[in-house]
C-alpha positions in Angstrom: -26.4 -7.1 -43.0 -27.4 -6.8 -39.3 -26.8 -10.6 -38.7 -23.3 -9.9 -39.8 -22.9 -6.9 -37.3 -24.2 -8.8 -34.4 -21.8 -11.8 -35.2 -18.7 -9.3 -35.4 -19.9 -7.6 -31.8 -20.3 -11.2 -30.4 -16.7 -12.4 -32.0 -15.3 -9.0 -30.3 -16.7 -9.6 -27.0 -15.6 -13.2 -27.1 -12.0 -12.3 -27.8 -12.0 -9.7 -25.1 -13.0 -12.0 -22.6 -10.5 -14.7 -23.7 -7.8 -12.0 -23.9 -8.7 -10.8 -20.3 -8.8 -14.3 -19.1 -5.5 -15.0 -20.3 -4.0 -11.8 -18.7 -5.5 -12.4 -15.6 -4.1 -16.0 -15.3 -0.4 -14.9 -16.8 -0.3 -11.5 -15.0 -1.2 -13.2 -11.6 2.4 -14.5 -10.6 3.8 -11.1 -11.6 2.0 -8.8 -9.3 2.5 -10.9 -6.5 6.2 -10.4 -7.3 5.7 -6.7 -7.6 3.8 -6.6 -4.2 6.6 -8.5 -2.5 9.0 -6.0 -4.0 7.2 -3.0 -3.1 6.7 -4.3 0.5 10.1 -4.7 0.8 11.1 -1.3 -0.5 8.5 0.3 2.1 10.4 -1.5 4.9 13.8 -0.1 3.7 12.1 3.5 3.6 10.9 3.1 7.2 14.4 1.7 8.4 16.1 4.9 6.8 13.7 7.2 7.9 14.3 5.9 11.8 17.9 6.3 11.4 17.6 9.7 10.2 15.5 10.5 13.2 17.5 9.0 15.5 
């Protein structure tokens, strides 16, 4: 019974590692896009703030 529990725990960690690896590989391209979009929005907000102050 203990061998079965140990096997299940090891299998769980293996699955979590594989899913994490896939998530990092798949999500890296999207995060770069999100960062670029966020940077553009910040630039627009700064320009709007400067226009309001002038």
